[in-house]
DSSP file (Angstrom, degrees, kcal/mol; ACC not computed):
  #  RESIDUE AA STRUCTURE BP1 BP2  ACC     N-H-->O    O-->H-N    N-H-->O    O-->H-N    TCO  KAPPA ALPHA  PHI   PSI    X-CA   Y-CA   Z-CA
    1    1 A M              0   0    0      0, 0.0     2,-0.2     0, 0.0     0, 0.0   0.000 360.0 360.0 360.0 137.3   44.9   26.3   41.0
    2    2 A S        -     0   0    0      1,-0.1     2,-0.1     0, 0.0     0, 0.0  -0.549 360.0 -98.5 -90.0 154.1   45.7   28.3   37.8
    3    3 A E        -     0   0    0     -2,-0.2     2,-0.2     1,-0.1    -1,-0.1  -0.442  36.2-113.5 -65.0 139.4   43.2   30.2   35.9
    4    4 A A        -     0   0    0     -2,-0.1     2,-0.6    88,-0.1    -1,-0.1  -0.515  21.5-149.9 -71.9 145.0   41.6   28.7   32.8
    5    5 A R        +     0   0    0     -2,-0.2    24,-2.6    22,-0.1    25,-1.2  -0.946  22.1 171.4-116.1 105.4   42.4   30.4   29.5
    6    6 A I  E     -a   30   0A   0     -2,-0.6     2,-0.6    23,-0.2    25,-0.2  -0.975  21.7-148.8-120.3 133.1   39.6   30.1   26.9
    7    7 A L  E     -a   31   0A   0     23,-2.8    25,-3.1    -2,-0.5     2,-0.5  -0.887  10.3-161.8-102.1 118.8   39.7   31.9   23.6
    8    8 A F  E     -a   32   0A   0     -2,-0.6     2,-0.4    23,-0.2    25,-0.2  -0.896  10.8-176.3-102.0 132.3   36.2   32.9   22.4
    9    9 A V  E     -a   33   0A   0     23,-2.5    25,-3.5    -2,-0.5     2,-0.4  -0.993   4.2-165.3-131.2 127.7   36.1   33.7   18.7
   10   10 A G        -     0   0    0     -2,-0.4    25,-0.1    23,-0.2    26,-0.1  -0.916  57.0  -3.0-118.3 143.8   33.1   34.9   16.8
   11   11 A D        +     0   0    0     24,-1.4    25,-0.2    -2,-0.4    -1,-0.2   0.876  53.1 166.7  52.9  56.2   32.3   35.2   13.1
   12   12 A P    >   -     0   0    0      0, 0.0     3,-2.7     0, 0.0    25,-0.2   0.712  26.6-156.9 -71.5 -18.8   35.4   34.1   11.3
   13   13 A H  T 3  S-     0   0    0     23,-2.6    25,-0.2     1,-0.3    24,-0.2   0.905  72.8 -44.4  46.5  47.8   33.4   33.9    8.1
   14   14 A G  T 3  S+     0   0    0     23,-1.9     2,-0.8    22,-0.2    -1,-0.3   0.419 115.8 112.2  80.3  -4.4   35.8   31.4    6.5
   15   15 A E    <   +     0   0    0     -3,-2.7     4,-0.3     1,-0.1    -1,-0.1  -0.827  28.0 156.2-102.1  91.4   39.0   33.3    7.6
   16   16 A F     >  +     0   0    0     -2,-0.8     4,-2.9     1,-0.2     5,-0.3   0.520  47.6  90.9 -93.3 -12.3   40.7   31.1   10.2
   17   17 A R  H  > S+     0   0    0      1,-0.2     4,-2.6     2,-0.2     5,-0.2   0.917  88.0  49.4 -57.7 -44.3   44.3   32.3   10.0
   18   18 A P  H  > S+     0   0    0      0, 0.0     4,-2.5     0, 0.0    -1,-0.2   0.930 113.0  48.3 -61.9 -39.7   43.9   35.0   12.7
   19   19 A L  H  > S+     0   0    0     -4,-0.3     4,-3.0     2,-0.2     5,-0.2   0.943 112.2  47.9 -63.3 -50.8   42.3   32.4   15.1
   20   20 A I  H  X S+     0   0    0     -4,-2.9     4,-2.4     2,-0.2    -1,-0.2   0.916 113.1  47.7 -60.0 -45.0   45.1   29.9   14.4
   21   21 A E  H  X S+     0   0    0     -4,-2.6     4,-1.9    -5,-0.3    -1,-0.2   0.922 113.0  48.4 -62.7 -42.3   47.8   32.5   15.0
   22   22 A T  H  X S+     0   0    0     -4,-2.5     4,-2.7    -5,-0.2     5,-0.4   0.954 111.7  49.8 -62.9 -49.9   46.2   33.8   18.2
   23   23 A A  H  X S+     0   0    0     -4,-3.0     4,-2.1     1,-0.2    -1,-0.2   0.886 111.9  47.5 -54.2 -43.4   45.8   30.2   19.4
   24   24 A K  H  < S+     0   0    0     -4,-2.4    -1,-0.2    -5,-0.2    -2,-0.2   0.866 116.0  46.0 -65.3 -36.1   49.4   29.4   18.7
   25   25 A A  H  < S+     0   0    0     -4,-1.9    -2,-0.2    -5,-0.2    -1,-0.2   0.853 124.3  28.5 -76.7 -38.5   50.6   32.5   20.4
   26   26 A T  H  < S-     0   0    0     -4,-2.7    -2,-0.2    -5,-0.1    -3,-0.2   0.579  88.4-147.2-106.0  -9.9   48.5   32.5   23.5
   27   27 A R     <  -     0   0    0     -4,-2.1    -3,-0.1    -5,-0.4    -4,-0.1   0.931  24.2-162.2  43.3  67.6   48.1   28.5   23.9
   28   28 A P        -     0   0    0      0, 0.0   -22,-0.2     0, 0.0    27,-0.1  -0.339  28.5-122.8 -74.9 158.7   44.6   28.6   25.5
   29   29 A D  S    S-     0   0    0    -24,-2.6    26,-1.4     1,-0.2     2,-0.3   0.875  92.9  -2.2 -61.6 -39.9   43.1   25.7   27.4
   30   30 A A  E     -ab   6  55A   0    -25,-1.2   -23,-2.8    24,-0.2     2,-0.4  -0.968  59.8-139.5-154.0 154.9   40.2   25.8   24.9
   31   31 A V  E     -ab   7  56A   0     24,-3.3    26,-2.9    -2,-0.3     2,-0.6  -0.992  13.9-167.6-120.1 134.5   38.8   27.6   21.9
   32   32 A V  E     -ab   8  57A   0    -25,-3.1   -23,-2.5    -2,-0.4     2,-0.4  -0.957   9.5-153.5-120.1 116.1   35.1   28.3   21.6
   33   33 A L  E     -ab   9  58A   0     24,-2.8    26,-2.1    -2,-0.6   -23,-0.2  -0.766   3.5-153.2 -90.5 133.5   33.9   29.5   18.2
   34   34 A L        -     0   0    0    -25,-3.5   -24,-0.1    -2,-0.4    26,-0.1  -0.137  46.6 -85.0-106.1  36.4   30.8   31.5   18.4
   35   35 A G  S    S+     0   0    0    -26,-0.1   -24,-1.4    26,-0.1    -1,-0.3  -0.105  91.8  84.2  99.1 170.8   29.2   30.9   15.0
   36   36 A D        +     0   0    0    -25,-0.2   -23,-2.6   -26,-0.1   -22,-0.2   0.951  46.3 152.6  58.9  54.8   29.2   32.1   11.5
   37   37 A M        -     0   0    0    -25,-0.2   -23,-1.9   -24,-0.2    -1,-0.1   0.826  36.0-153.3 -86.5 -31.4   32.2   29.9   10.4
   38   38 A D        -     0   0    0    -25,-0.2     2,-0.5     1,-0.2    26,-0.1   0.954  19.6-157.2  61.1  51.3   31.3   29.6    6.7
   39   39 A L        +     0   0    0     31,-0.2    34,-0.3     1,-0.2    -1,-0.2  -0.521  29.3 179.3 -79.7 114.1   33.1   26.3    6.4
   40   40 A E  S    S+     0   0    0     -2,-0.5    -1,-0.2     2,-0.1    -2,-0.1   0.593  83.6  19.4 -82.6 -14.5   34.2   25.2    2.8
   41   41 A R  S    S-     0   0    0     29,-0.1     5,-0.2     1,-0.0    -1,-0.1  -0.952 111.6 -63.6-148.0 164.2   35.7   22.1    4.4
   42   42 A P     >  -     0   0    0      0, 0.0     4,-2.3     0, 0.0     3,-0.4  -0.107  47.8-118.9 -53.8 149.5   35.1   20.3    7.8
   43   43 A L  H  > S+     0   0    0     30,-1.8     4,-2.4     1,-0.3    31,-0.1   0.899 113.1  59.2 -57.7 -42.8   36.1   22.3   10.9
   44   44 A Q  H  4 S+     0   0    0     29,-0.3    -1,-0.3     1,-0.2     7,-0.2   0.905 107.3  46.5 -57.2 -41.6   38.7   19.8   11.9
   45   45 A Q  H >4 S+     0   0    0     -3,-0.4     3,-1.2     1,-0.2    -1,-0.2   0.911 110.0  53.5 -62.0 -45.4   40.5   20.4    8.6
   46   46 A E  H 3< S+     0   0    0     -4,-2.3    -2,-0.2     1,-0.2    -1,-0.2   0.844 116.8  37.5 -55.9 -35.7   40.2   24.1    8.9
   47   47 A L  T >X S+     0   0    0     -4,-2.4     3,-1.6    -5,-0.2     4,-0.9   0.095  75.3 127.3-111.5  28.1   41.8   24.1   12.3
   48   48 A T  H X>  +     0   0    0     -3,-1.2     3,-0.9     1,-0.3     4,-0.6   0.877  66.7  63.7 -42.1 -51.6   44.4   21.3   11.7
   49   49 A P  H 34 S+     0   0    0      0, 0.0    -1,-0.3     0, 0.0    -2,-0.1   0.796 121.4  19.4 -51.8 -28.1   47.3   23.5   13.0
   50   50 A I  H X> S+     0   0    0     -3,-1.6     4,-1.1     2,-0.1     3,-0.5   0.341  91.9 104.3-125.5   9.8   45.8   23.7   16.5
   51   51 A W  H << S+     0   0    0     -4,-0.9     5,-0.2    -3,-0.9    -3,-0.1   0.834  92.3  35.7 -62.8 -32.0   43.4   20.8   16.6
   52   52 A E  T 3< S+     0   0    0     -4,-0.6    -1,-0.2     1,-0.1    -2,-0.1   0.530 112.2  62.7 -98.1  -5.6   45.8   18.6   18.8
   53   53 A E  T <4 S+     0   0    0     -3,-0.5     2,-0.3     1,-0.1    -2,-0.2   0.616 113.0   8.9 -96.2 -12.4   47.1   21.6   20.8
   54   54 A T  S  < S-     0   0    0     -4,-1.1     2,-0.5    -3,-0.1   -24,-0.2  -0.959  80.3 -92.9-153.8 170.8   43.8   22.7   22.4
   55   55 A N  E     -b   30   0A   0    -26,-1.4   -24,-3.3    -2,-0.3     2,-0.5  -0.785  40.1-156.2 -89.8 126.6   40.2   21.7   23.0
   56   56 A I  E     +b   31   0A   0     -2,-0.5     2,-0.3   -26,-0.2   -24,-0.2  -0.903  17.9 166.9-112.9 134.3   37.9   23.2   20.4
   57   57 A Y  E     -b   32   0A   0    -26,-2.9   -24,-2.8    -2,-0.5     2,-0.3  -0.878  12.2-160.0-132.6 162.7   34.1   23.7   20.8
   58   58 A F  E     -bc  33  83A   0     24,-2.5    26,-2.9    -2,-0.3     2,-0.4  -0.981  20.4-159.4-146.0 163.1   31.5   25.6   18.9
   59   59 A I        -     0   0    0    -26,-2.1     2,-0.1    -2,-0.3    24,-0.0  -0.988  38.1-124.8-131.9 124.4   28.2   27.2   19.0
   60   60 A H        -     0   0    0     -2,-0.4    41,-2.6   -25,-0.1    42,-0.3  -0.430  24.5-145.3 -80.8 150.3   26.7   27.6   15.5
   61   61 A G    >   -     0   0    0     39,-0.2     3,-1.2    40,-0.2   -26,-0.1  -0.442  30.3 -89.6-106.2 179.8   25.5   30.9   14.2
   62   62 A N  T 3  S+     0   0    0      1,-0.2     3,-0.3    -2,-0.2    41,-0.1   0.628 122.7  46.6 -67.4 -15.9   22.8   32.3   12.0
   63   63 A H  T >  S+     0   0    0      1,-0.2     3,-1.7     2,-0.1     4,-0.3   0.497  84.8  87.5-105.3  -3.0   24.8   32.0    8.9
   64   64 A D  T <  S+     0   0    0     -3,-1.2    10,-0.2     1,-0.3    -1,-0.2   0.411  92.8  48.7 -78.3   7.8   26.2   28.5    9.3
   65   65 A C  T 3  S+     0   0    0     -3,-0.3    -1,-0.3    -4,-0.1    -2,-0.1   0.188  80.5  99.4-118.1   7.1   23.0   27.1    7.6
   66   66 A D  S <  S+     0   0    0     -3,-1.7    -2,-0.1     1,-0.2    -3,-0.1   0.834  93.1  29.0 -68.5 -28.6   23.1   29.5    4.6
   67   67 A R  S >> S-     0   0    0     -4,-0.3     4,-1.9     1,-0.1     3,-0.6  -0.993  80.7-133.2-130.8 132.9   24.7   26.8    2.4
   68   68 A P  H 3> S+     0   0    0      0, 0.0     4,-2.3     0, 0.0     5,-0.2   0.875 107.0  52.6 -57.5 -32.3   24.1   23.0    3.0
   69   69 A H  H 3> S+     0   0    0      1,-0.2     4,-2.5     2,-0.2     5,-0.1   0.837 105.3  53.8 -72.9 -29.4   27.7   22.2    2.7
   70   70 A W  H <> S+     0   0    0     -3,-0.6     4,-1.2     2,-0.2    -1,-0.2   0.948 111.3  47.6 -63.7 -46.5   28.7   24.8    5.4
   71   71 A Y  H  X S+     0   0    0     -4,-1.9     4,-3.2     1,-0.2     3,-0.4   0.923 113.6  46.0 -56.8 -49.0   26.1   23.1    7.7
   72   72 A E  H  < S+     0   0    0     -4,-2.3     4,-0.4     1,-0.2    -1,-0.2   0.839 108.3  56.0 -70.0 -34.1   27.4   19.6    7.0
   73   73 A N  H  < S+     0   0    0     -4,-2.5   -30,-1.8   -34,-0.3   -29,-0.3   0.736 117.0  39.0 -74.1 -15.7   31.1   20.7    7.4
   74   74 A L  H  < S+     0   0    0     -4,-1.2    -2,-0.2    -3,-0.4    -1,-0.2   0.876 120.7  39.5 -83.1 -49.3   30.1   22.0   10.9
   75   75 A M  S  < S+     0   0    0     -4,-3.2    -2,-0.2    -5,-0.2    -3,-0.1   0.101  84.6 147.5 -95.9  21.1   27.8   19.4   12.1
   76   76 A G    >   -     0   0    0     -4,-0.4     3,-2.0     1,-0.1     4,-0.2   0.060  65.0 -87.6 -55.2 171.5   29.7   16.3   10.7
   77   77 A D  G >  S+     0   0    0      1,-0.3     3,-0.7     2,-0.1    -1,-0.1   0.805 123.5  48.5 -50.1 -43.6   29.7   12.9   12.4
   78   78 A S  G 3  S+     0   0    0      1,-0.2     3,-0.3     2,-0.1    -1,-0.3   0.426  95.8  75.9 -87.1   6.1   32.6   13.5   14.8
   79   79 A M  G X>  +     0   0    0     -3,-2.0     3,-1.9     1,-0.2     4,-1.3   0.519  58.4 100.6 -96.7  -0.8   31.5   17.0   16.1
   80   80 A D  T <4 S+     0   0    0     -3,-0.7     3,-0.4     1,-0.3    -1,-0.2   0.866  83.8  48.5 -56.7 -39.6   28.7   16.0   18.5
   81   81 A T  T 34 S+     0   0    0     -3,-0.3    -1,-0.3     1,-0.2    -2,-0.1   0.627 111.6  50.4 -74.4  -9.6   30.9   16.4   21.6
   82   82 A R  T <4 S+     0   0    0     -3,-1.9   -24,-2.5    -4,-0.1     2,-0.5   0.601  85.8  98.9 -99.0 -14.6   32.2   19.7   20.5
   83   83 A N  B  <  -c   58   0A   0     -4,-1.3   -24,-0.2    -3,-0.4    15,-0.1  -0.635  48.8-173.6 -79.1 123.4   28.8   21.2   19.8
   84   84 A L    >   +     0   0    0    -26,-2.9     3,-1.8    -2,-0.5    14,-0.8   0.428  37.7 130.0 -91.7  -1.8   27.7   23.4   22.7
   85   85 A N  B 3  S-d   98   0B   0    -27,-0.3    14,-0.2     1,-0.3     3,-0.1  -0.354  83.3  -2.9 -64.0 124.7   24.1   24.1   21.4
   86   86 A G  T 3  S+     0   0    0     12,-2.0     2,-0.3     1,-0.2    -1,-0.3   0.673 118.5  84.7  72.1  19.4   21.5   23.4   24.0
   87   87 A R  E <   -E   98   0B   0     -3,-1.8    11,-1.7    11,-0.6     2,-0.4  -0.982  68.9-126.0-149.1 162.9   23.9   22.1   26.6
   88   88 A V  E     -E   97   0B   0     -2,-0.3     2,-0.3     9,-0.2     9,-0.2  -0.914  31.0-173.9-105.1 134.5   26.2   23.0   29.5
   89   89 A A  E     -E   96   0B   0      7,-2.1     7,-3.3    -2,-0.4     2,-0.8  -0.968  28.0-125.3-130.7 146.7   29.8   21.7   29.4
   90   90 A D  E     +E   95   0B   0     -2,-0.3     2,-0.6     5,-0.2     5,-0.2  -0.825  34.9 179.3 -81.9 112.6   32.7   21.9   31.7
   91   91 A I  E >   -E   94   0B   0      3,-3.1     3,-1.2    -2,-0.8   -61,-0.1  -0.938  69.8 -24.9-126.2 113.6   35.5   23.4   29.7
   92   92 A A  T 3  S-     0   0    0     -2,-0.6    -1,-0.2     1,-0.3   -88,-0.1   0.865 127.8 -49.8  55.1  43.5   38.8   23.9   31.5
   93   93 A G  T 3  S+     0   0    0      1,-0.2     2,-0.4   -90,-0.1    -1,-0.3   0.506 118.1 107.7  80.9   3.4   36.9   24.0   34.9
   94   94 A I  E <   - E   0  91B   0     -3,-1.2    -3,-3.1     2,-0.0     2,-0.6  -0.961  69.1-127.4-117.4 134.1   34.4   26.6   33.7
   95   95 A R  E     - E   0  90B   0     -2,-0.4     2,-0.5    -5,-0.2    -5,-0.2  -0.697  30.9-175.6 -82.2 117.6   30.8   25.8   33.1
   96   96 A I  E     - E   0  89B   0     -7,-3.3    -7,-2.1    -2,-0.6     2,-0.3  -0.955   9.1-161.7-118.7 123.1   29.8   27.1   29.6
   97   97 A A  E     - E   0  88B   0     -2,-0.5     2,-0.4    -9,-0.2    -9,-0.2  -0.814   9.2-156.9-104.9 147.9   26.3   27.0   28.2
   98   98 A G  E     +dE  85  87B   0    -11,-1.7   -12,-2.0   -14,-0.8   -11,-0.6  -0.943  18.3 176.6-125.1 143.2   25.5   27.3   24.4
   99   99 A L        -     0   0    0     -2,-0.4   -14,-0.1   -14,-0.2   -40,-0.1  -0.872  26.3-144.6-141.7 109.1   22.5   28.3   22.4
  100  100 A G        -     0   0    0     -2,-0.3   -39,-0.2     2,-0.1   -38,-0.0  -0.064  10.2-132.5 -69.5 170.8   23.0   28.4   18.7
  101  101 A G  S    S+     0   0    0    -41,-2.6     2,-0.5     2,-0.0   -40,-0.2   0.087  72.3  96.0-116.5  23.6   21.6   30.8   16.2
  102  102 A V        +     0   0    0    -42,-0.3     2,-0.6   -38,-0.1    -2,-0.1  -0.956  41.3 179.1-118.5 123.8   20.4   28.5   13.5
  103  103 A F        -     0   0    0     -2,-0.5     2,-0.2   -41,-0.1   -38,-0.0  -0.923  19.2-157.8-123.0 100.9   16.8   27.4   13.4
  104  104 A R        -     0   0    0     -2,-0.6     2,-0.1     1,-0.1    -2,-0.0  -0.519  19.8-107.5 -85.5 150.3   16.3   25.2   10.4
  105  105 A E        -     0   0    0     -2,-0.2     2,-0.3     1,-0.1    -1,-0.1  -0.369  32.2-116.0 -67.5 150.2   12.9   24.6    8.7
  106  106 A R              0   0    0      1,-0.1    -1,-0.1    -2,-0.1     0, 0.0  -0.720 360.0 360.0 -87.1 143.0   11.4   21.2    9.2
  107  107 A N              0   0    0     -2,-0.3    -1,-0.1     0, 0.0    -2,-0.0   0.444 360.0 360.0 -95.9 360.0   11.0   19.3    5.9
């Protein structure tokens, strides 16, 4: 059995080029984003160059709720299965648990 290769990336703050270049060069089994994405557009659009090449998951960070559109671009409709907050997932044969860093006020 081969070893799983998972790329963990934290705090891109809107700059995804280094992540994309690294993922293309290393071809990991999965990418796990560790918060503070600062998404001006949906995550899938930001990561289009690698979206079909690897499995992408995320744990939201304390800044992902700073602007309403950042939050919506991360937590959009199709992202439920990729969100690791409050759950354990088997990713490339490794169990990974997530606890996000955003605690939104109740309205």
